C-alpha positions as CSV (number, residue, x, y, z in Angstrom):
1,M,105.3,112.5,145.6
2,K,108.8,111.5,144.5
3,P,109.9,108.0,143.6
4,A,111.4,105.7,146.2
5,P,115.3,105.4,146.0
6,F,116.6,103.3,143.1
7,D,119.8,102.5,141.2
8,W,120.0,103.6,137.5
9,H,121.9,101.9,134.7
10,A,122.2,103.1,131.1
11,P,123.7,100.2,129.1
12,D,125.0,100.7,125.6
13,S,123.8,97.4,124.2
14,V,120.9,95.0,124.4
15,A,123.3,92.3,125.7
16,E,124.3,94.6,128.6
17,A,120.7,95.5,129.4
18,L,119.7,91.8,129.5
19,A,122.7,90.9,131.7
20,L,121.5,93.6,134.2
21,K,118.0,92.2,134.1
22,A,119.2,88.7,134.6
23,Q,121.3,89.9,137.6
24,H,118.5,91.8,139.3
25,G,115.3,89.9,138.1
26,E,112.0,91.3,139.4
27,A,113.7,94.1,141.3
28,A,114.7,95.7,138.0
29,R,112.5,97.5,135.5
30,F,113.3,98.5,131.9
31,L,112.9,102.2,131.2
32,A,111.8,103.0,127.7
33,G,109.9,106.3,127.1
34,G,108.8,106.5,130.7
35,Q,105.4,107.8,130.0
36,S,103.7,105.2,132.2
37,L,106.5,104.0,134.4
38,V,107.8,107.4,135.7
39,P,104.4,108.7,136.8
40,A,103.8,105.3,138.6
41,M,107.1,105.7,140.4
42,N,106.3,109.2,141.4
43,F,103.2,108.0,143.0
44,R,105.0,105.0,144.4
45,V,102.6,102.6,142.8
46,S,105.8,101.1,141.3
47,Q,109.0,101.0,143.3
48,P,111.7,99.2,141.3
49,A,115.1,99.0,143.1
50,V,116.9,99.2,139.7
51,L,116.1,101.0,136.5
52,V,117.7,99.8,133.3
53,D,117.5,102.6,130.8
54,L,117.1,101.4,127.2
55,N,117.5,104.7,125.5
56,R,121.1,103.9,124.3
57,V,120.6,100.3,123.1
58,G,119.0,100.9,119.7
59,L,115.9,98.9,118.8
60,E,114.3,102.0,117.1
61,A,114.2,100.7,113.5
62,I,110.9,100.4,111.6
63,E,111.4,98.0,108.7
64,A,108.8,97.5,105.9
65,G,109.2,94.1,104.3
66,T,108.9,93.6,100.5
67,D,105.9,91.2,101.3
68,G,103.9,94.0,103.0
69,S,104.9,92.9,106.6
70,L,106.2,95.4,109.1
71,T,108.7,95.0,111.9
72,I,108.9,97.7,114.5
73,G,111.7,97.9,117.1
74,A,110.4,98.1,120.7
75,M,112.1,101.5,121.3
76,A,110.4,103.1,118.2
77,R,108.7,106.2,119.3
78,Y,104.9,106.7,118.6
79,V,105.6,109.7,116.5
80,A,108.1,107.8,114.4
81,I,105.5,105.1,113.6
82,E,102.8,107.6,113.0
83,R,104.9,109.5,110.4
84,H,106.5,106.3,108.8
85,A,105.3,106.1,105.2
86,G,105.8,102.3,105.1
87,A,103.7,101.8,108.2
88,A,100.9,104.0,106.8
89,G,100.9,102.1,103.5
90,S,100.9,98.6,104.8
91,H,99.0,98.9,108.1
92,P,97.0,102.2,108.1
93,I,95.1,101.3,111.2
94,L,98.4,102.1,113.1
95,T,98.4,105.8,112.0
96,E,94.7,106.0,112.6
97,A,94.9,104.7,116.2
98,L,98.2,106.5,117.1
99,R,96.5,109.9,116.4
100,E,94.2,109.1,119.3
101,V,96.9,108.2,121.8
102,A,97.2,110.9,124.5
103,H,98.8,114.1,123.3
104,P,101.8,115.0,121.0
105,Q,104.2,115.4,124.0
106,I,103.4,111.9,125.0
107,R,103.7,110.4,121.5
108,N,107.1,112.2,121.1
109,R,108.6,110.1,124.0
110,G,106.4,107.1,124.3
111,T,107.5,103.8,122.7
112,L,105.5,101.0,121.3
113,G,107.5,98.4,123.2
114,G,107.1,100.2,126.5
115,N,103.3,100.6,126.0
116,L,102.8,96.9,125.1
117,S,105.0,95.8,128.0
118,H,102.9,98.0,130.4
119,A,99.8,96.2,129.0
120,D,97.2,98.8,130.1
121,P,93.8,97.3,128.8
122,A,92.6,100.9,128.2
123,S,95.4,101.7,125.8
124,E,94.9,101.6,122.0
125,M,98.0,99.7,120.9
126,P,97.5,96.4,122.6
127,A,94.0,96.1,120.9
128,V,95.5,97.1,117.6
129,M,98.1,94.4,118.0
130,L,95.4,91.8,118.6
131,A,93.5,92.9,115.5
132,L,96.7,92.7,113.4
133,N,97.6,89.3,114.6
134,A,101.0,90.6,115.8
135,R,103.9,88.5,116.9
136,L,106.1,89.9,119.7
137,R,109.8,88.9,119.9
138,L,111.0,88.5,123.4
139,R,114.7,88.3,124.3
140,S,116.7,87.4,127.4
141,A,120.2,86.3,128.1
142,R,119.0,82.8,127.6
143,G,117.8,83.3,124.1
144,M,114.8,84.6,122.0
145,R,111.2,83.4,121.6
146,E,108.1,84.7,119.8
147,V,104.7,85.1,121.3
148,A,101.4,85.9,119.6
149,A,99.7,89.0,120.8
150,A,96.7,86.9,121.8
151,D,99.0,85.1,124.3
152,F,101.1,88.1,125.5
153,F,98.4,89.9,127.5
154,V,97.6,87.7,130.3
155,G,96.0,90.1,132.9
156,P,95.6,93.7,134.0
157,L,99.1,95.3,133.5
158,T,100.4,91.7,133.2
159,T,102.2,90.1,130.3
160,A,103.9,86.8,129.3
161,L,107.3,88.5,129.8
162,A,109.5,86.4,132.1
163,A,111.5,88.2,134.9
164,D,114.6,88.3,132.8
165,E,113.1,89.1,129.4
166,M,112.5,92.3,127.4
167,L,110.3,93.0,124.4
168,E,112.7,93.4,121.5
169,A,110.5,93.9,118.4
170,I,107.0,93.6,117.1
171,H,106.2,91.9,113.8
172,L,103.0,92.6,111.9
173,P,102.2,90.2,109.1
174,A,101.2,91.5,105.6
175,L,97.5,92.2,105.3
176,P,95.8,90.3,102.4
177,A,94.7,92.1,99.3
178,R,91.3,93.7,99.5
179,T,91.7,94.2,103.3
180,G,90.2,97.2,105.0
181,T,91.0,98.4,108.6
182,A,89.5,100.9,111.0
183,W,90.0,102.2,114.5
184,L,87.3,104.2,116.4
185,E,87.1,105.2,120.0
186,I,85.1,107.5,122.2
187,A,86.6,109.5,125.1
188,R,85.3,112.3,127.3
189,R,88.1,114.6,126.0
190,R,90.7,114.2,123.3
191,G,93.7,112.6,124.8
192,D,91.8,110.9,127.7
193,Y,91.7,107.1,127.9
194,A,88.9,105.8,125.7
195,M,85.7,104.8,127.4
196,M,85.7,102.2,124.5
197,G,87.8,101.7,121.4
198,V,87.4,99.1,118.5
199,A,89.8,97.9,115.9
200,A,88.2,96.2,112.8
201,V,90.0,94.3,110.1
202,I,88.0,92.8,107.1
203,S,89.3,90.9,104.1
204,R,87.1,90.3,101.0
205,D,87.4,88.2,97.9
206,A,87.0,89.4,94.4
207,A,83.2,88.9,94.6
208,G,83.0,90.9,97.8
209,R,82.5,88.0,100.1
210,C,84.2,88.2,103.6
211,I,87.1,85.7,103.7
212,G,88.6,87.0,107.1
213,A,87.8,89.3,109.9
214,R,89.3,90.4,113.3
215,I,87.9,92.6,115.9
216,A,89.5,93.8,119.1
217,C,88.6,96.4,121.8
218,C,90.3,98.5,124.4
219,S,88.7,99.5,127.8
220,A,86.6,96.4,127.3
221,G,87.9,94.1,130.1
222,P,90.9,93.1,132.2
223,T,93.0,92.8,129.1
224,P,92.6,94.0,125.4
225,M,89.6,92.0,124.3
226,A,89.2,90.2,121.0
227,A,85.8,89.4,119.7
228,P,86.4,86.1,117.8
229,L,82.8,85.0,117.7
230,A,81.7,88.2,116.2
231,A,84.5,88.1,113.6
232,A,83.8,84.5,112.7
233,A,80.2,85.3,112.1
234,L,81.2,87.7,109.3
235,V,83.2,85.2,107.3
236,G,81.3,83.8,104.4
237,T,78.8,86.7,104.3
238,M,78.5,89.5,101.8
239,L,78.9,92.0,104.6
240,S,75.5,93.4,104.3
241,D,74.3,96.1,106.8
242,A,72.4,93.3,108.6
243,D,75.6,91.2,108.8
244,L,77.5,94.1,110.4
245,D,74.6,94.9,112.8
246,A,74.6,91.2,113.9
247,A,78.4,91.2,114.4
248,A,78.2,94.5,116.4
249,E,75.6,93.0,118.7
250,A,78.0,89.9,119.1
251,V,80.8,92.3,120.1
252,R,78.5,93.8,122.8
253,K,78.0,90.4,124.3
254,E,81.7,89.3,124.1
255,V,83.3,92.3,125.9
256,A,83.6,92.3,129.6
257,P,84.0,95.9,130.7
258,T,84.5,96.7,134.4
259,G,83.5,100.3,134.3
260,S,85.4,103.4,135.3
261,V,84.7,106.9,136.8
262,Q,83.7,107.9,133.2
263,A,81.4,105.1,132.2
264,S,79.4,102.2,133.8
265,P,79.9,98.6,132.5
266,A,76.5,98.9,130.9
267,Y,77.3,102.1,129.0
268,Q,80.7,100.6,127.9
269,R,78.9,97.6,126.5
270,H,76.5,99.9,124.6
271,L,79.5,101.9,123.3
272,A,81.1,98.6,122.1
273,G,78.2,97.8,119.9
274,V,77.8,101.3,118.5
275,I,81.5,101.8,117.7
276,A,82.0,98.2,116.4
277,Q,79.1,98.8,113.9
278,R,80.8,102.0,112.7
279,A,84.3,100.5,112.5
280,L,83.0,97.5,110.6
281,L,81.3,99.8,108.2
282,M,84.5,101.7,107.6
283,A,86.6,98.6,107.2
284,R,84.0,97.1,104.7
285,E,84.2,100.1,102.5
286,R,87.9,100.3,102.6
287,A,88.2,96.7,101.7
288,A,86.2,97.2,98.5
């Protein structure tokens, strides 16, 4: 298949790109890395009348803050984030999860902003953004606003972006001292979408008691799925093996997988518990 006819624009600035989006509205799509949009267009699943190519507008910077925070431009390529020393130092779960994304050729072109805007619930990065409590900066010709990752993903392949908005940058707040993170997933073959993936973030005090936890999963429902009840149950505990087992069982109950050609919903729930237990164990040890 080949894409339906479309007009192509390659603006040289964010302002020009936003003006084009405001002009064409829902008929226009932003083109970032193209690793999801172009195949969808080739199969005519997506048929935008206008493509606004963002590859000349910038937005590729990755900035590590002095406070341990990280701000990533929407057009930053996966490979650039994966190799960024500041990102690996402040938020190592990024590097860990990005290594599981598709194949090197995809990571060389794919962008974080494009991936999050596509909002595939089977993708790793939306779940990681939930676990890291990311804030997404959205911009239009009307102005700028920030949205928490928890409010950004509203349905399958659907986000809080308005018809005239683009995702401009992603801000990751600093992780507290004595925080451990982990990403684990299981796929049939390396590079395939995960049958289940789990991000775990655990913070401990000086005595080893859990003072904060976040858990999020991919391939676990119509959107990336957080497990707030499981995470809350860990707070105040000493993170014993029994505590982690109980949290993993809670994750199994909180996810809402729909199944795929690779795994039934029941098997995905089973995987959620198994992987959550392992990821929490890794995060616990890394937080020590």
